[in-house]
Backbone as a ProteinNet text record, in pm:
[ID]
protein_1_A
[PRIMARY]
MLENSTSSAKMSAGMLYGGDEIGALVFDGGHYSLRVGYAQEDTPKAEIPAVVGIGEDANGLATLEGEVMEVDEKKPDSSSINQSNKKYYIDTNTLCVPRQGVEVASYMKECMVEDWDIFEKVLDYSYKKIIQSESEFHPVLMSEAPWNNRVKREKLTELMFEKYNVPAFFLVKNAVLAAFANGGSTGLVVDSGATHTTAVPVLDGYVLGQAIVKSPLGGDYISMQCTKFLEVCLR
[TERTIARY]
10801.4	10767.7	10617.2	10560.2	10418.1	10384.1	10266.8	10228	10212.5	10167.7	10143.5	10271.6	10383.2	10507.4	10550.4	10530.3	10569.3	10485.4	10353.7	10266.8	10298.8	10328.6	10365.2	10499	10591	10721.3	10706.7	10618.4	10597.3	10539.4	10448.8	10391.6	10497.7	10582.2	10685.7	10786.4	10827.3	10923.7	10864.2	10735.5	10671.3	10669.4	10678.2	10677.9	10818.7	10919.6	11057.4	11093.4	11047.4	11072.9	10943.6	10859.3	10737.2	10628	10635.7	10531.1	10537	10645.6	10657.3	10682.1	10660.3	10682.9	10832.6	10898.7	11043.9	11088.8	10995.8	11033.1	11114.2	11077	11147.8	11125.1	11228	11222.1	11212.1	11150.3	11137.3	11193.3	11284.1	11336.4	11292.6	11204.8	11153	11208.2	11313.4	11384	11346.7	11342.7	11319.2	11405.5	11395.5	11475.9	11429.5	11302.9	11249.1	11261.7	11239.1	11240.7	11267.9	11295.8	11316.8	11212.7	11129.9	11028.4	11084.2	11067.6	11121.7	11009.3	10999.5	10896.3	10912	10820.5	10817.8	10728.3	10761.4	10685.5	10543.1	10520.9	10388.7	10293.9	10343.2	10259.7	10211.1	10095.9	10033.9	10100.2	10158.8	10220.3	10363.3	10449.1	10586.4	10589.8	10693.2	10711.6	10762.1	10833.3	10888.6	10915.2	10910.3	10948.1	11057.2	11178.4	11296	11333.7	11348.9	11390.2	11522.8	11536.2	11658.4	11770.9	11747.7	11852.4	11898.7	12025.9	12087.9	12166.1	12154.7	12234	12372.1	12475.9	12613.6	12682.1	12732.3	12800.8	12925.4	12999.8	13121.1	13087	13152.4	13132.8	13246.9	13210.7	13312.8	13395.6	13340.3	13413.2	13512.3	13504.3	13598.4	13564.6	13441.1	13400	13279.5	13268.7	13152.5	13030.5	12929.6	12811.7	12687.6	12588.5	12459.8	12351.7	12276.1	12168	12221.1	12343.6	12399.6	12463.9	12461.4	12522.9	12656.1	12755.4	12887	12881.6	12926.8	12928.9	13058.6	13056	13175.7	13266.7	13392.3	13489.5	13581.3	13596.4	13679.4	13826.1	13894.4	14034.9	14129.4	14076.9	14162.7	14197.5	14123.6	14145.8	14166.8	14282	14306.7	14347.2	14266.7	14300.5	14247.7	14274.4	14237.3	14087	14013.6	13868.7	13806.2	13854.9	13799.7	13836.1	13953.7	13992.4	13903.9	13871.4	13786.3	13645.4	13599.1	13463.5	13454.6	13570.3	13568	13511.2	13514.6	13467.2	13335.2	13258.9	13130.7	13017.2	12913.7	12793.2	12676.6	12595.6	12489.6	12353.7	12271.2	12136.4	12037.5	11969.6	11883.4	11741	11647.3	11503.2	11447.7	11317.3	11250.2	11272.6	11263.2	11271.1	11404.3	11513.3	11644.7	11675.6	11622.6	11648.3	11577.6	11466.3	11387	11441.3	11546.4	11605.3	11719.9	11711.5	11819.4	11949.3	12059.6	12190.8	12295	12394.3	12501.2	12601.4	12651.6	12755.9	12709.9	12580.9	12526.7	12490.1	12540	12510.8	12414.8	12311.5	12212.5	12247.9	12262.7	12301	12214.9	12196.2	12119.5	12214	12182.3	12264	12212.7	12104.9	12044.2	12075.4	12087.4	12099.7	12039.8	11947	11875.1	11803.3	11755.2	11685.5	11774.7	11906.4	12002.1	12094.6	12148.6	12237.8	12368.4	12405.7	12527.7	12632.3	12591	12683.1	12662.1	12752	12734.2	12762.8	12847.8	12876.2	12751.3	12682.6	12560.2	12451.9	12443.3	12342.5	12362.8	12486.6	12513.6	12468.6	12487.2	12443.1	12291.4	12219.4	12073.7	12031.2	12101.6	12071.1	12101	12212.3	12243.7	12133	12085.2	11976.6	11849.1	11822.5	11700.8	11702.3	11815.8	11823.8	11822.9	11891.3	11904.3	11780.9	11721.4	11611.8	11474	11462.3	11332.3	11305.6	11394	11375.7	11411.6	11516.9	11565.3	11591.8	11661.3	11696.6	11821.2	11890.1	12011.2	11977.8	12059.5	12030.9	12040.6	12123.2	12139.7	12017.9	11918.9	11798.5	11688.2	11706.1	11596.5	11638.4	11572.4	11590	11541.3	11595.9	11566.9	11521.7	11413.8	11372.6	11388.1	11455.5	11479.7	11440.1	11368.1	11327.9	11438.6	11435.9	11535.1	11468.7	11533.3	11483.7	11500.9	11410.1	11422.5	11551.8	11615.3	11739.3	11863.7	11849.8	11966.2	12068.4	12196.6	12297.7	12355.9	12429.1	12480.5	12583.7	12666	12770.5	12708.8	12609.1	12544	12467.3	12409.2	12336.3	12430.1	12546	12643	12698.8	12722.1	12774.3	12673.1	12544.9	12441.4	12429.3	12434.8	12427.6	12546.6	12664.9	12784.7	12771.9	12717.6	12701.2	12608.5	12495.7	12397.9	12452.2	12528.7	12580.5	12707.6	12797.3	12926.2	12917.1	12845.7	12839.2	12724.5	12606.4	12488.1	12456	12525.6	12512.5	12367.3	12292	12152.2	12148.1	12051.2	12043.2	11997.7	11922	11876	11849.4	11870.9	11853.9	11795.3	11690.6	11624.4	11607.5	11660.6	11654.3	11560.3	11454	11352.3	11314.9	11279	11244.8	11106.4	11095	10969.9	10852.7	10879.5	10771.8	10710.8	10793.5	10743.5	10657.5	10701.1	10621.8	10487	10485.6	10360.4	10266.4	10321.3	10238.3	10175	10253.5	10199.5	10099.8	10123.6	10032.1	9894.8	9888.5	9761.4	9703.9	9756.3	9696.6	9739.3	9853.3	9898	10047.8	10101.7	10245.7	10282.5	10183.4	10207.1	10127.7	10192	10122.2	10218.2	10162.7	10241.2	10231.4	10343.4	10347.4	10393.7	10307.3	10340.4	10366.6	10486.1	10530	10578.2	10513.9	10554.9	10605.1	10736	10796.8	10843.7	10944.4	10992.6	11069.6	11149.1	11236.4	11209	11134.5	11113.3	10969.6	10926.3	10802.9	10838.7	10802.3	10843.4	10724.8	10737.9	10644.7	10726.5	10699.4	10781.3	10694.3	10721.6	10646.1	10697.7	10606.2	10640	10572.5	10650.2	10598.8	10633.5	10531.1	10548.8	10648.4	10642.3	10728.3	10866.6	10891.6	11022.3	11006	11097.6	11094.4	11160.4	11092.5	11150.3	11231.7	11359.5	11445.7	11458.3	11452.8	11470.3	11351.5	11236.6	11114.5	11077.8	11165.2	11136.2	11137.3	11034.8	11027.4	11039.7	11136	11164.3	11169.5	11101.1	11100.9	11153.5	11243.2	11298.9	11205.7	11078.7	10979.6	10900.5	10895.1	10824.6	10767.7	10748.2	10686.5	10767.5	10901.1	10985.7	10968.7	10959.7	10942.8	10806.7	10703.5	10569.4	10565.8	10629.6	10634.9	10709.7	10817.3	10894.6	10812.7	10737.9	10655.6	10543.1	10481.9	10376.6	10430.5	10552.6	10614.9	10638.3	10683.5	10706.6	10576.7	10468.3	10341.4	10286.6	10306.5	10261.4	10340.4	10470.3	10552.3	10507.7	10471	10425.5	10289.4	10203.3	10070.9	10079.4	10180.7	10192.5	10265.1	10322	10394.6	10296.9
8623.7	8681.8	8696.1	8667.9	8684	8831.2	8869.4	9009.1	9054.5	8965.9	9004.6	9023	8971.6	8982.6	9127	9208.8	9348.7	9423.8	9401.6	9472.3	9434.5	9307.7	9264.7	9323.4	9331.6	9391.2	9536.5	9607.7	9748.3	9765.2	9679.7	9686.4	9660.6	9560.7	9526.3	9638.8	9698.3	9807.9	9929.8	9953	10067.1	10054.7	9933.5	9910.7	9905	9929.2	9911	10000.1	10123	10216.9	10254.6	10156.5	10183.1	10244.6	10235.2	10287.1	10436	10503.2	10647	10673.9	10800.5	10839.8	10855.3	10747.6	10749.4	10732.1	10705.6	10689.3	10565.1	10454.2	10328.9	10282.6	10220.7	10174.8	10022.8	9972.8	9829.5	9797	9698.7	9646.6	9500.5	9472.4	9337.3	9286.7	9206.4	9165.3	9026.3	9007.7	8878.3	8863.5	8749.5	8726.7	8813.4	8853.8	8932.9	9082.7	9126.9	9270.7	9297.2	9423.2	9472.8	9578.8	9555.2	9653.2	9741.1	9872.3	9970.2	10063.3	10089.7	10180.8	10214.5	10300.4	10340.4	10246.1	10226.2	10134.4	10184.4	10315.3	10368.8	10364.4	10330.4	10331.9	10191.6	10185	10056.6	9987	10061.9	10005.3	10055.7	9980.6	10027.4	10152.8	10231.7	10350.2	10314	10203.7	10163.9	10014.7	9956.5	9817.4	9817.7	9788.4	9798.9	9660.1	9640.6	9509.4	9465.1	9334.8	9280	9265.6	9307.1	9306.5	9448.9	9462.3	9593.6	9591.3	9698.7	9711.9	9766.6	9703.3	9744.6	9772	9893.3	9931.6	10012.7	10041.2	10120.2	10268.7	10342.6	10486.9	10557	10643.3	10713.2	10807.4	10856.5	10950.3	10881.4	10748.1	10676.1	10680.7	10719.3	10725.5	10635.4	10580.4	10498.5	10588.1	10564.2	10649	10566.9	10631.8	10570.6	10664.8	10620.1	10702.3	10837.3	10839.9	10962.5	11052	11010.6	11091.1	11028.5	11113.2	11064.8	11010	10885.7	10823.8	10860	10857.6	10882.9	10761.3	10784.3	10676.7	10681.3	10569.6	10561.1	10559.8	10671.8	10683.4	10620.2	10577.4	10519.5	10374.1	10312.7	10172.2	10155	10192.2	10182.1	10041.6	9939.9	9804	9775.1	9653.3	9617.2	9613.6	9571.5	9561.9	9698.7	9799.5	9933.8	9995	9957.7	10010.2	9952.3	9823.7	9759.9	9814.7	9857.4	9909.2	10058.3	10127.1	10272.7	10321.9	10240.4	10285.9	10220.5	10176.8	10114.8	10215.2	10195.3	10276.4	10181.3	10211.7	10122	10181.3	10101	10141.4	10063.4	10135.6	10074.5	10123.9	10036.2	10061.2	10042.7	10032.8	9990.9	10087.9	10217.4	10316.2	10311.5	10294.9	10293.1	10156.7	10049.3	9916.1	9892	9960.9	9939	10015.2	10094.2	10170.3	10089.4	10054.5	9976.5	10056.7	9994.1	10058.2	9956.7	10005.3	9916.8	9893.5	9772.2	9741.4	9733.5	9713.1	9703.3	9559	9508.3	9371.7	9376.6	9294.9	9289.5	9174.7	9206	9105	9120.3	9009.4	9008.8	8990.1	9055	9039.9	8927.5	8860.2	8754.6	8616.6	8518.3	8378.5	8294.7	8206.3	8125.7	8214.6	8331.2	8428.3	8483.7	8479.1	8537.2	8630.4	8730.2	8826.2	8756.9	8762.9	8699.7	8801.9	8905.5	9009.5	9132.5	9151.2	9258.1	9395.9	9405	9534.5	9590.2	9505.8	9551.2	9580.3	9498.8	9520	9654	9692.3	9822.2	9935.6	9919.1	10022.9	10038.3	9927.3	9934.2	10002.4	9974.1	10041.6	10191.3	10225.4	10367.6	10436.7	10370.8	10425.9	10440.7	10344.7	10349.2	10469.6	10494.7	10607.2	10741.6	10749	10877.2	10912.9	10813.4	10841.2	10813.3	10710	10670.7	10736.6	10711.3	10765.8	10914.1	10950.7	11089.3	11144.7	11064.3	11103.6	11027.2	11079.6	11015.1	10885.5	10784.2	10652.5	10648.7	10733.2	10726.6	10775.9	10830.3	10879	10773.9	10657.9	10562.1	10422.7	10368	10224.8	10141.3	10022	9939.5	9800.3	9753.3	9612.9	9553.3	9439.4	9376.3	9228.7	9182.1	9042.2	8958.3	8828.1	8736.1	8602.7	8523.6	8390.8	8299.3	8203	8113.1	8034.4	8011.5	7933.1	8021.1	8147.5	8236.4	8190.6	8189.3	8137.1	8247.3	8204.5	8296.7	8393.2	8345.8	8431.9	8550.6	8526.2	8634.6	8726.7	8669	8749.5	8844.8	8794.8	8879.7	8986.8	8951.3	9049.7	9159.9	9124.2	9224.3	9316.4	9260.3	9342.2	9436.6	9386.3	9471.5	9584.4	9554.2	9655.2	9766.4	9730.5	9831.7	9920.4	9863.7	9942.8	10019	9955.3	10017.6	10122.1	10090.4	10184.5	10283.5	10233.7	10320.6	10377.9	10332.6	10388.7	10394.9	10288.3	10287.3	10279.8	10347.3	10344.2	10210.3	10132.3	10000.1	9916.1	9786.4	9696.4	9564.5	9517.2	9392.5	9308.9	9186.7	9094.7	8980.8	8962.1	8863.1	8783	8657.9	8569.5	8604.6	8605	8647.9	8555.9	8428	8336.9	8374.4	8419.3	8462.9	8587.6	8680.1	8800.9	8765.9	8670.8	8630.5	8565.9	8487.4	8423.5	8528	8624.4	8729.6	8817.7	8839.2	8922.4	8858.3	8725.4	8654.4	8624.2	8691.3	8684.1	8568.3	8507.8	8396.3	8381.7	8317.2	8294.4	8152	8069.3	7930.8	7899.1	7834.9	7798.5	7745.5	7702.6	7656.8	7761.9	7823.1	7932.5	7877.3	7883.4	7841	7965.8	7976.7	8097.2	8057.7	8109.5	8085.4	8216.6	8226.1	8349	8334	8411.5	8411	8283.9	8234.5	8121.3	7997.8	8013.4	7900.5	7897	7778.6	7758	7680.7	7735.5	7676.9	7658.4	7560	7539	7546	7647.9	7675	7664.4	7570.7	7563.4	7666.1	7738.8	7840	7801.4	7793	7755.3	7863.3	7929.9	8035.9	8141.7	8177	8282.4	8237.4	8107.9	8056.2	7958.1	7965.8	7877	7744.2	7634.2	7501	7467.4	7500	7488.4	7348.2	7248	7110.9	7060.6	7128	7081.3	7163.8	7252.7	7336.3	7251	7267.4	7199.3	7305	7286.8	7388	7323.1	7385.4	7338.6	7449.7	7418.6	7521.8	7558.2	7564.5	7602.9	7721.8	7827.3	7947.4	8023.4	8151	8233.3	8241.7	8244.2	8250.7	8126.1	8009.7	7885	7882	7926.8	7929.6	8025.7	8141.4	8237.9	8180.5	8108.4	8047.3	7941.1	7860.4	7758.6	7820.5	7926.8	7995.2	8053.9	8108.4	8163.6	8055	7938.4	7827.6	7782	7772.1	7729.6	7828.4	7958.8	8061.9	8054.7	8030	8019.7	7902	7792.1	7676	7705.6	7775.2	7806.6	7903.4	7992.5	8094.1	8041.9	7923.4	7869.8	7820.2
8481.2	8610.5	8621.4	8738.3	8756.9	8771.6	8721.2	8727.9	8872.7	8961	9098.9	9178.2	9128.5	9204.3	9219.7	9116.1	9123.1	9225	9223.7	9316.9	9460.5	9485.2	9619.5	9660.3	9566.1	9594.9	9633.6	9565.1	9595.3	9735.7	9775.6	9908.6	10014.3	9992	10088.3	10102.5	9989.9	9995.3	10061.7	10044.6	10107.9	10258.2	10313	10455.9	10513.4	10431.2	10472.7	10589.5	10586.4	10694	10764.9	10792.3	10865.4	10781.4	10650.2	10564.3	10540	10579.2	10555.7	10408.3	10368.7	10229.7	10207.7	10171.6	10159	10014.8	9922.9	9783.5	9757.5	9820.4	9796	9653.2	9594.9	9456.7	9451.7	9344.9	9322.4	9184.3	9179.2	9053.8	9042.7	8947.8	8927.6	8794.9	8804.1	8683.4	8637.6	8507.6	8446.3	8322.9	8257	8137.4	8020.2	8020.8	7909.8	7934.5	8056.7	8083.5	8230.9	8259.7	8395.8	8425.3	8528	8567.3	8677.4	8662	8756.5	8799.1	8928.7	8975.8	9121.9	9170.5	9310.8	9390	9517.1	9601.4	9624.6	9621.1	9651	9531.8	9414.3	9294.5	9260.3	9193.5	9161.1	9043	8952.9	8833	8818.5	8750.8	8729	8642.2	8662.3	8579.1	8440.5	8430	8299.9	8298.8	8180	8157.7	8051.9	8094.9	8009.6	7959.4	7828.7	7777.1	7836.7	7857.1	7916.2	7814.1	7691.1	7589	7564.2	7532.2	7512.2	7382	7304.4	7183	7215.3	7162.6	7189.7	7056.9	7041.7	6919.4	6948.5	6844.1	6858	6857	6944.8	6952.8	6879.7	6784.5	6705.1	6790.5	6903.1	6987.4	7080.9	7089	7173.4	7319.8	7356.6	7496.1	7517.3	7636.6	7669.4	7680.9	7601.2	7601.5	7622.8	7679.8	7708.3	7661.9	7559.7	7504.3	7454.2	7403.2	7349.3	7452.4	7581.4	7685.4	7724.4	7753.9	7791	7933.4	7949.3	8081.2	8151.2	8284.1	8361.4	8354.9	8322.8	8310.8	8431.9	8498.2	8617.8	8577.1	8599.8	8560	8661.7	8776.4	8877.8	8847	8755.5	8723.4	8573.1	8521.8	8377	8334.8	8372.5	8333.8	8194.4	8146.4	8010.4	7991.4	8094.9	8080.4	8062	8136.6	8122.3	7988.1	7935.8	7805.6	7696.8	7708	7608.4	7610.9	7730.1	7742.4	7710.5	7695.7	7684.9	7553.2	7448.2	7318.1	7279.2	7378.2	7351.8	7369.4	7287.9	7299.9	7323.4	7424.1	7466.5	7432.3	7367.2	7329.6	7416	7504.2	7604.7	7587.8	7612.8	7609.9	7467.8	7460.2	7337.3	7222.4	7248.5	7140.5	7067.1	7139.6	7074.2	7013.5	7072.4	7018.9	6886.6	6863.4	6742.3	6622	6640.5	6530	6468.9	6340	6277.6	6273	6310.9	6309.6	6264.5	6194.1	6149.5	6262.5	6267.8	6364.6	6507.9	6530.8	6666.6	6695.9	6806.5	6850.5	6968.3	6963.2	7069.9	7163.3	7292.9	7391.3	7516.1	7585.2	7709.4	7827.2	7937.4	8057	8146.9	8105.5	8185.8	8128.4	8216.6	8179.3	8290.4	8253.2	8352.5	8454.3	8405.2	8491	8601.5	8582.3	8675.2	8598	8667.6	8603.1	8567.9	8440.4	8392.8	8350.9	8277.1	8232.1	8320.5	8414.3	8512.4	8454.5	8352.6	8290.6	8222.2	8146.6	8080.1	8183.3	8286.6	8390.8	8460.2	8484.3	8544.5	8453.6	8321.9	8229.8	8234	8249.6	8258.4	8388.6	8497.7	8623.5	8614.2	8548.9	8528.6	8449.9	8345.9	8265.2	8348.2	8433.7	8516.4	8609.2	8672.4	8765	8692.3	8576.6	8507.3	8425.4	8360.9	8268.5	8328	8411	8463.6	8598.9	8694.2	8828.6	8832	8762.4	8756.8	8896.7	8975.5	9111.1	9152.7	9253.5	9301.1	9373.3	9350.4	9405.6	9557.5	9618.8	9764.2	9841.1	9770.8	9837.9	9845	9782.9	9769.9	9815.1	9916.2	9946.2	9828.3	9813.7	9697	9741.3	9679.6	9688.6	9550.2	9541.5	9412.4	9420	9318.9	9314.3	9250.1	9280.7	9225.8	9196.8	9111.5	9080.1	9201.3	9220.5	9336.8	9339.2	9224.2	9219.3	9210.6	9237	9234.9	9338.9	9302.2	9393.9	9481.4	9581.5	9682.1	9624.3	9532	9475	9401.5	9319.2	9246.1	9340.9	9445.2	9542.3	9616	9653.2	9722.2	9629.2	9504	9408.4	9382.9	9372.9	9352.3	9472.4	9592.7	9714	9722.4	9690.3	9691.1	9589.3	9471.9	9368.5	9414.3	9475.3	9516	9628.1	9719.3	9830.4	9793.5	9718.8	9690.2	9579.4	9471.3	9358.9	9371.8	9408.4	9409.9	9548	9650.7	9785.7	9834.1	9808.4	9852.7	10004.3	10069	10216.5	10271.4	10192.3	10235.9	10112.3	10126.1	10012.4	10060.7	9990.8	10027	9901.7	9905.5	9792.2	9829.8	9750.3	9784.5	9660.8	9679.7	9568.7	9514.2	9380.7	9318.8	9351.5	9377.7	9413.5	9548.8	9641.7	9772.2	9756.3	9671.4	9646.1	9585.3	9492.9	9429.2	9530	9623	9724.9	9816.5	9862.3	9948.7	9874.1	9745.2	9666.2	9654.7	9666.7	9659.5	9797.9	9899.5	10032	10117.8	10089.9	10172.3	10170.1	10274.4	10281.7	10242.8	10214	10174.6	10048.6	9954.4	9831.1	9726.8	9615.7	9501.5	9391.8	9359.5	9262.4	9127.8	9027.9	8892.1	8808.8	8756.4	8685.9	8546.6	8443.8	8305.8	8247.9	8229.3	8178.5	8035.9	8000.4	7862.4	7829	7922.4	7893.1	7977.6	8087.7	8177	8226.9	8262.2	8336.4	8461.9	8577.1	8703.3	8796	8883	8993.7	9121.5	9202.8	9321.6	9446.1	9536.3	9662.1	9762.5	9823.7	9924.1	10054.6	10161.9	10292.8	10393.7	10445.7	10546	10500.2	10372.4	10320	10278.6	10278.3	10239.2	10123.1	10028.3	9912.8	9948.5	9914.9	9932.7	9808.5	9815.3	9697.4	9643.2	9729.6	9684	9602.6	9614.3	9548	9425.4	9381.1	9264.1	9137.3	9056	8926.8	8817.5	8727	8624.8	8487.8	8391.8	8254.2	8163.5	8069.5	7981	7865.9	7891.2	7791.6	7844.2	7762.7	7804.5	7686.8	7705.1	7602.2	7474.2	7486.8	7367	7280.8	7344.3	7269.7	7200.3	7271	7210.8	7092	7105.7	6994.9	6875.8	6902.4	6794.2	6721.1	6796	6733.7	6650.7	6701.1	6625.4	6495.8	6502.7	6382.8	6277.9	6322.3	6229	6165.4	6243.7	6190.9	6089.5	6116.5	6022.6	5892.3	5903	5781.8	5695.6	5760.4	5685.4	5617.1	5689.2	5632.3	5514.8	5516.7	5411.6	5288.3	5294.5	5180.3	5072.2
[MASK]
+++++++++++++++++++++++++++++++++++++++++++++++++++++++++++++++++++++++++++++++++++++++++++++++++++++++++++++++++++++++++++++++++++++++++++++++++++++++++++++++++++++++++++++++++++++++++++++++++++++++++++++++++++++++++++++++++++++++++++

């Protein structure tokens, strides 16, 4: 994700209701991390890793950061039963603590949300620990990858309105935000993230999807290559 995309997103969300002090929130998600903050602030309040630790809970209840999560008793299906004894470790401080029987998983794939259960836990953590306010009080602007498909877009919109009861929701492509952040609605946005490097043409605030160029090489690949070179040098 480009650094300017978050700042542009915050500006756009701040204008959602005519620029009034409404406490609009911005979620700028990428394959490496999720940035969360208020539209009126220059920097995000937190940057949460896109990976989550999942382990077994001895108490048999779904927990998040040691707190008991609310379990929906109206839907006692198999999926809810399987999730009821999971414990989720979110954010850098808890992920860096070694624990037995904990599996680290990412909810992102191709810079799009793939595991919606884990993604919901991260959103719950964002509201409870970062924002510390009820979700229905804050309009939300959320960035998305230029190649995000309609099915995932509709599912995300349904999630924000049905579960979190947000008063307003705006989903915008990060390349468009980056273009506006640099003072124009037309341009070629080159974005090198954790897993991909892309060149996205933006024309008058719209992404030309047919002309997107994407390479599966990013920061993770460069880090892996540097690690290999260091191992060879130390031998």
